[in-house]
C-alpha positions as CSV (number, residue, x, y, z in Angstrom):
1,M,56.6,34.8,-120.2
2,T,59.1,34.3,-122.9
3,R,60.8,37.5,-124.5
4,S,63.6,37.4,-126.6
5,R,64.5,39.7,-128.8
6,S,62.3,38.7,-130.8
7,D,59.2,38.0,-128.5
8,L,56.3,40.5,-127.8
9,T,53.1,40.4,-125.6
10,R,51.0,37.0,-126.1
11,R,49.1,36.3,-123.5
12,A,45.8,37.0,-121.9
13,W,45.9,34.6,-118.9
14,M,43.0,32.4,-117.5
15,A,43.0,31.0,-114.0
16,R,40.8,29.7,-111.8
17,S,40.6,29.9,-108.0
18,L,42.7,27.1,-106.1
19,A,40.4,24.2,-104.4
20,A,41.5,22.7,-101.5
21,G,43.4,19.9,-103.7
22,P,45.8,22.5,-104.9
23,L,46.5,24.1,-101.7
24,A,47.3,20.9,-100.0
25,A,49.6,20.4,-103.1
26,L,51.2,23.3,-102.5
27,G,51.7,22.8,-98.9
28,L,49.4,25.4,-98.0
29,A,46.4,24.0,-95.4
30,A,43.0,25.1,-96.9
31,G,42.2,26.8,-93.4
32,A,45.2,28.4,-92.8
33,S,46.4,32.2,-92.2
34,P,42.5,33.5,-91.3
35,A,42.4,37.0,-90.6
36,R,42.4,38.0,-87.2
37,A,40.0,40.7,-85.8
38,G,41.5,43.9,-85.9
39,T,44.4,42.8,-87.9
40,E,46.4,45.5,-89.3
41,R,46.3,45.9,-93.4
42,R,49.4,44.6,-95.3
43,T,50.7,45.2,-98.6
44,L,52.3,43.2,-101.1
45,N,53.6,44.7,-103.8
46,V,54.4,42.7,-107.5
47,A,55.9,44.1,-110.2
48,A,55.2,42.5,-113.9
49,F,55.3,43.5,-117.7
50,P,52.4,42.4,-120.0
51,L,51.1,39.9,-119.7
52,V,52.1,38.5,-116.7
53,D,50.4,41.0,-115.0
54,E,46.8,39.5,-116.0
55,I,48.0,36.0,-114.6
56,V,49.0,37.4,-111.2
57,R,45.7,39.5,-111.2
58,A,44.2,36.7,-112.1
59,A,45.3,34.7,-108.7
60,L,44.5,37.5,-106.7
61,P,40.9,36.1,-105.5
62,A,42.2,33.0,-104.4
63,F,44.9,34.6,-102.5
64,K,43.0,37.1,-100.9
65,A,40.5,34.2,-99.9
66,R,43.3,33.3,-97.5
67,H,45.2,36.9,-96.7
68,P,41.7,39.0,-96.4
69,D,43.9,41.4,-94.2
70,V,46.5,41.7,-97.2
71,D,46.3,43.9,-100.2
72,V,47.9,43.4,-103.5
73,K,49.2,45.9,-105.5
74,V,50.3,45.0,-109.2
75,V,52.5,47.1,-110.9
76,S,52.6,46.7,-114.6
77,R,54.9,48.6,-117.1
78,Q,55.8,47.7,-121.0
79,Y,58.8,45.1,-121.3
80,A,61.6,46.8,-121.6
81,D,60.3,49.8,-119.0
82,H,59.5,47.1,-116.5
83,H,63.0,45.8,-116.6
84,T,64.8,49.4,-116.8
85,A,62.6,50.1,-113.6
86,M,63.9,46.7,-111.9
87,T,67.7,47.3,-112.8
88,T,67.4,50.5,-111.2
89,A,65.4,49.4,-108.1
90,L,67.7,46.9,-107.4
91,S,71.0,49.1,-107.7
92,T,69.1,52.1,-105.7
93,S,67.0,50.2,-103.0
94,V,64.1,52.1,-103.9
95,Y,60.6,51.4,-105.0
96,V,61.8,47.6,-104.9
97,P,58.8,45.2,-105.0
98,D,58.1,42.3,-103.0
99,V,57.6,39.8,-106.0
100,M,59.3,40.5,-109.3
101,A,58.5,39.0,-112.8
102,L,61.3,38.5,-114.9
103,E,62.2,37.5,-118.2
104,S,64.9,34.9,-118.6
105,T,68.2,36.7,-119.6
106,Y,67.7,39.3,-117.2
107,V,67.2,36.3,-114.2
108,G,71.1,35.6,-115.3
109,R,71.9,39.1,-115.3
110,F,70.5,40.1,-112.2
111,S,71.6,37.4,-110.1
112,Q,74.7,38.5,-110.4
113,G,74.2,41.5,-108.7
114,G,73.0,40.2,-105.5
115,G,70.1,41.9,-105.3
116,L,67.7,38.6,-105.3
117,L,67.3,36.6,-102.4
118,D,68.4,32.8,-102.5
119,L,65.3,30.7,-102.5
120,R,67.3,27.9,-101.0
121,Q,67.0,29.5,-97.8
122,P,64.2,29.3,-95.8
123,P,61.3,29.6,-95.5
124,F,61.4,29.1,-99.5
125,N,63.5,25.7,-99.9
126,I,63.5,25.7,-103.6
127,E,65.5,22.7,-103.7
128,A,63.0,20.6,-103.0
129,L,60.8,21.6,-105.7
130,R,63.6,20.9,-108.3
131,P,62.0,18.2,-109.8
132,R,58.9,19.4,-110.1
133,F,60.2,22.0,-113.0
134,V,61.9,21.6,-116.2
135,P,65.7,20.7,-115.8
136,Y,67.1,23.7,-118.0
137,A,64.2,26.2,-116.5
138,Y,65.4,25.4,-113.2
139,D,69.1,25.9,-113.9
140,T,68.5,29.1,-115.1
141,A,68.1,30.3,-112.2
142,V,70.6,29.0,-110.4
143,T,73.9,31.2,-110.0
144,R,77.5,30.5,-110.4
145,K,77.8,30.2,-106.4
146,G,74.8,27.7,-106.2
147,A,72.2,30.2,-104.9
148,V,68.5,29.4,-106.6
149,V,67.1,33.4,-107.7
150,A,64.2,32.6,-109.2
151,V,61.0,30.2,-110.0
152,P,60.3,29.4,-113.6
153,T,56.7,29.8,-114.8
154,D,56.7,29.1,-118.2
155,I,59.5,28.6,-121.2
156,G,59.9,29.1,-125.0
157,P,61.2,25.7,-126.8
158,G,62.7,26.5,-129.9
159,T,60.7,25.3,-133.0
160,L,61.0,25.2,-136.9
161,L,57.4,26.4,-138.6
162,Y,56.7,25.6,-142.2
163,R,54.2,26.3,-145.2
164,V,53.5,22.5,-146.0
165,D,52.0,24.0,-149.3
166,L,55.0,25.8,-150.2
167,L,56.9,22.5,-149.6
168,E,54.7,20.4,-151.6
169,K,55.1,23.1,-154.5
170,A,58.9,22.7,-154.3
171,G,58.6,19.1,-154.3
172,L,60.8,19.1,-150.4
173,T,60.3,17.2,-147.7
174,V,60.3,17.9,-144.1
175,E,63.2,15.9,-143.6
176,D,64.7,18.5,-146.5
177,L,64.5,21.0,-143.6
178,T,66.3,19.2,-141.2
179,R,68.3,16.5,-142.0
180,S,71.4,19.4,-141.4
181,W,71.6,23.2,-141.5
182,D,73.3,22.7,-144.8
183,S,69.9,21.1,-145.8
184,Y,67.9,23.7,-144.9
185,V,69.8,26.6,-146.8
186,E,69.8,24.4,-149.8
187,S,65.7,23.4,-149.4
188,G,65.7,27.6,-149.3
189,V,67.6,27.7,-152.9
190,K,65.1,25.3,-154.1
191,L,61.9,27.4,-152.5
192,K,62.7,30.4,-153.9
193,A,63.3,29.0,-157.3
194,R,59.8,27.0,-157.9
195,T,57.9,29.3,-155.7
196,G,59.2,32.5,-155.4
197,A,59.2,32.3,-151.4
198,F,62.3,33.9,-149.1
199,L,63.4,30.8,-146.7
200,I,63.3,33.1,-143.5
201,G,62.2,36.8,-143.1
202,S,66.1,37.5,-141.7
203,A,69.5,35.8,-142.3
204,Q,70.6,36.9,-138.3
205,I,67.7,34.7,-137.0
206,I,69.8,31.6,-137.9
207,K,73.3,33.2,-136.5
208,D,71.5,33.8,-133.2
209,I,71.0,30.0,-132.9
210,L,73.8,28.7,-134.3
211,I,75.9,30.4,-131.4
212,R,73.5,29.3,-128.9
213,S,74.2,25.6,-130.0
214,N,76.7,23.1,-129.5
215,R,78.5,25.1,-126.6
216,Q,80.7,22.8,-124.5
217,P,79.8,22.1,-120.8
218,G,80.1,25.8,-118.4
219,E,80.5,27.9,-121.5
220,G,77.9,30.8,-122.2
221,V,77.3,32.3,-125.3
222,Y,80.2,34.6,-125.8
223,F,82.3,33.8,-122.6
224,D,83.1,30.7,-120.5
225,Q,83.4,30.9,-117.0
226,Q,87.0,32.5,-116.7
227,S,85.5,35.4,-119.0
228,R,87.1,33.9,-121.7
229,V,86.1,35.6,-124.9
230,L,84.6,32.4,-127.6
231,V,83.5,34.6,-130.7
232,T,86.4,33.1,-132.5
233,S,85.4,29.6,-132.1
234,P,84.0,26.8,-134.9
235,R,80.2,27.6,-133.7
236,F,80.3,31.5,-134.4
237,V,82.6,30.5,-137.6
238,R,79.7,28.3,-138.7
239,A,77.3,30.7,-138.0
240,F,78.8,33.6,-139.8
241,E,78.8,31.6,-142.9
242,L,75.6,30.1,-143.2
243,A,74.1,33.7,-142.7
244,R,76.3,34.8,-145.2
245,R,75.1,32.2,-147.8
246,V,71.5,32.7,-146.7
247,R,72.2,36.4,-147.7
248,R,74.0,36.0,-150.6
249,Q,71.7,33.7,-152.2
250,G,69.0,36.0,-151.5
251,L,66.8,33.6,-149.5
252,D,66.2,36.0,-146.6
253,A,63.6,38.9,-146.7
254,R,65.5,41.1,-145.2
255,V,63.0,42.1,-142.8
256,N,63.0,42.5,-139.1
257,A,60.8,40.4,-136.7
258,W,57.6,41.8,-135.6
259,S,57.5,44.4,-138.8
260,N,54.8,45.2,-141.1
261,E,57.0,43.7,-143.7
262,W,57.8,40.6,-141.9
263,A,53.9,39.9,-140.7
264,E,53.0,40.3,-144.4
265,G,55.2,38.1,-145.6
266,F,53.6,35.7,-143.2
267,K,50.0,36.4,-144.6
268,R,51.4,36.4,-148.3
269,G,53.1,33.4,-148.5
270,T,56.4,34.7,-149.3
271,Q,58.1,33.8,-146.5
272,A,58.0,29.6,-146.0
273,T,59.2,29.0,-142.5
274,E,60.0,30.3,-139.5
275,L,62.6,29.9,-136.6
276,S,61.0,31.1,-133.2
277,G,59.6,30.0,-130.0
278,A,56.7,27.6,-129.6
279,W,54.7,30.6,-128.3
280,M,54.9,31.8,-132.0
281,V,52.2,29.3,-133.3
282,G,49.7,31.5,-130.8
283,Q,50.7,34.5,-132.0
284,M,50.6,33.6,-136.1
285,G,47.2,32.4,-135.0
286,N,45.5,34.9,-133.1
287,W,47.0,38.1,-135.3
288,V,49.9,37.7,-137.1
289,A,48.2,35.9,-140.3
290,P,45.3,34.2,-138.9
291,A,44.3,33.3,-142.7
292,T,47.0,30.6,-143.0
293,K,45.2,28.4,-140.6
294,G,45.6,25.0,-141.7
295,L,49.0,25.7,-143.9
296,W,51.3,25.6,-141.4
297,R,53.1,22.8,-139.6
298,V,56.3,22.6,-136.9
299,T,59.3,20.4,-136.4
300,H,62.6,20.4,-134.6
301,L,65.2,22.7,-135.7
302,P,67.6,21.3,-138.0
303,E,70.3,19.3,-136.9
304,N,68.4,18.8,-133.4
305,T,69.4,21.5,-132.2
306,Y,68.0,22.7,-129.1
307,V,67.5,26.3,-128.0
308,A,65.4,28.3,-126.0
309,Y,63.6,31.3,-126.8
310,G,63.2,33.4,-123.5
311,G,61.1,32.1,-120.5
312,T,59.5,33.6,-117.7
313,F,60.6,33.7,-113.7
314,Y,59.4,35.2,-110.2
315,A,61.9,36.5,-108.0
316,I,61.8,37.7,-104.5
317,P,64.6,41.0,-104.3
318,R,67.1,41.0,-101.2
319,Q,65.0,43.9,-100.2
320,C,61.5,42.8,-99.6
321,P,61.1,43.2,-96.0
322,P,61.5,40.0,-93.6
323,E,57.8,40.2,-92.3
324,Q,56.8,40.1,-96.2
325,R,58.9,37.2,-97.2
326,A,56.2,34.1,-96.2
327,L,53.8,36.1,-98.1
328,A,55.7,36.8,-101.2
329,W,56.7,33.1,-101.5
330,E,53.2,31.7,-101.2
331,L,52.1,34.1,-103.8
332,V,54.7,32.8,-106.3
333,Q,54.3,29.3,-105.2
334,M,50.4,30.0,-106.4
335,L,51.6,31.4,-109.6
336,T,54.0,28.8,-110.3
337,L,53.0,25.4,-108.8
338,D,49.3,24.8,-109.3
339,K,49.1,22.8,-112.9
340,E,45.0,23.9,-113.3
341,R,46.7,27.7,-113.8
342,Q,49.4,26.7,-115.8
343,L,47.4,24.9,-118.3
344,A,44.8,27.6,-118.2
345,A,47.7,29.9,-119.6
346,L,48.8,27.4,-122.0
347,K,45.0,26.7,-122.9
348,S,44.4,30.9,-123.9
349,Q,47.4,31.8,-125.1
350,D,50.0,29.3,-125.6
351,A,52.1,30.0,-122.8
352,F,54.1,26.7,-122.7
353,P,54.6,25.4,-119.0
354,A,57.9,24.9,-116.9
355,L,56.0,22.6,-114.4
356,L,56.3,19.1,-116.0
357,D,53.1,18.0,-114.0
358,A,51.6,20.1,-116.3
359,Q,53.0,18.9,-119.3
360,D,52.3,15.4,-118.4
361,D,48.4,16.4,-118.7
362,P,46.8,14.6,-121.4
363,F,45.9,18.3,-122.9
364,F,49.0,18.0,-125.2
365,E,48.0,14.8,-126.9
366,Q,45.3,17.6,-128.3
367,P,45.8,18.2,-132.0
368,L,46.3,22.4,-132.9
369,P,43.8,23.4,-135.9
370,F,46.6,26.2,-136.7
371,L,48.5,23.3,-137.3
372,G,45.8,21.4,-139.5
373,G,45.4,19.4,-136.4
374,Q,49.1,18.5,-135.6
375,K,50.0,17.7,-131.7
376,A,52.5,20.1,-131.7
377,R,52.9,20.3,-127.8
378,L,54.3,16.7,-127.5
379,L,56.9,17.9,-129.9
380,W,57.7,20.9,-128.1
381,R,57.5,18.9,-124.8
382,E,60.4,16.7,-126.2
383,D,62.5,19.6,-127.6
384,A,62.2,21.3,-124.2
385,R,63.7,18.2,-122.0
386,H,66.4,18.7,-124.4
387,I,67.6,22.2,-124.0
388,T,70.7,23.2,-122.1
389,A,70.5,26.2,-119.5
390,T,72.6,29.1,-120.9
391,P,75.1,31.2,-118.2
392,V,75.1,34.4,-118.6
393,H,77.8,37.0,-118.4
394,K,77.6,40.6,-117.1
395,Q,79.0,41.6,-120.6
396,S,76.6,39.7,-122.3
397,N,74.1,42.1,-123.6
398,F,77.4,44.3,-124.9
399,A,78.2,41.1,-127.0
400,D,74.9,40.8,-128.5
401,E,75.1,44.4,-130.0
402,V,79.2,43.9,-131.0
403,I,78.5,40.4,-133.1
404,N,75.6,41.8,-134.7
405,T,77.4,45.2,-135.8
406,E,80.1,42.3,-136.8
407,L,77.6,40.2,-138.7
408,D,76.2,43.8,-140.6
409,N,79.6,44.4,-141.6
410,V,79.9,40.6,-143.3
411,L,76.5,40.8,-144.8
412,Q,76.1,44.3,-145.8
413,H,80.1,45.5,-146.4
414,D,81.6,41.7,-147.7
415,K,83.7,42.4,-144.4
416,P,86.1,38.6,-144.0
417,I,84.5,36.8,-141.4
418,D,87.2,36.0,-139.8
419,R,88.4,39.5,-139.4
420,A,85.0,40.7,-138.4
421,L,84.8,37.9,-135.1
422,D,89.2,38.5,-134.5
423,D,87.6,42.3,-134.6
424,A,84.5,41.3,-131.9
425,R,87.1,39.7,-129.6
426,R,89.7,42.2,-129.4
427,L,86.8,44.7,-128.1
428,L,85.2,41.9,-126.0
429,E,88.3,41.2,-124.1
430,R,88.6,44.8,-123.5
431,R,85.6,44.4,-121.4
432,A,85.2,41.2,-120.3
433,F,86.6,42.0,-116.6
434,R,85.0,45.3,-116.3
């Protein structure tokens, strides 16, 4: 489930029991593993967060039909609490589940500690499944040493949402928004002058995208493969400059994503665009601004920028007992490789599947009513296949805080950009190898 910094609960999963066909597709014989009389009961522990826990529970009837001697216990915590608990479990080897759901950024962090099983090894042999997933999603779970530590289930291709009525009132076209990032900002000036609407909720959103785009092969966001700090590179300078232009021209509403003020801006038509993951359309239609149905469309991010907004993975901890691993792997396969189960999640809560079989289904050609009948899934599918995986450094969280602090210094206190980034560089260089 795609959960970046701006991603909250967004799914109530639907599922169906697996029939003989899907089971065969997973390499599982329909009559395999029958319970034997007198077999000792076992428990498989799964840790998840809302609403990933619901898709796991939806899969349990099919799983228990194959393994009536196995109880599956699903432990669900809120998003932040869940990942904190998993961090503690892996570091202390206490209360470690057999299967854990992880947001994409945590996959990168946890993979560096060696607490997750390498799924290239038997009985997993995940490399044979690689062609079935969106390339960047699979690559996200590959460590620097080549281990594969998790299986993707959904992704969040980045997209630009825009209000067609406000664009028309301002005399603008979608090409004006997407031609370049400079054109996007210039369009914001015209939107503000002619409609009174802000271009975006916060200038920081633009910075977040630009520092993650145009990376060289092997580069992370803040560090390269040798832990050299990258925050004084041209992409950071441009990101800060563009964010400053937006702020100085009064184009951002200065509201935090998911705040009441942010939601009100969409409801009242005072925010003309949003840069987010494809899943945002479902959130907008379900609870953020359902009364604006038909007024929104989506398009590619400016300058053909391709970034991901989170994603959900399933991992098996190294502490999972050997006798449990085949069971854990079977459950993970049911959750990630069944096309119909993936499509059910997409239909119910716009959870964009990482499974290519699901993306090739004719359902992707159906129009989205909230977007005025636009066939947006085809656009998101195209974007998803252009995204590249972002290596995660052990100090990435700290770097996020440092860069956001320096951006605040630039936007609120007029600190020169070159000095802000140089101060960030010096601080990160002291932490890079810790």
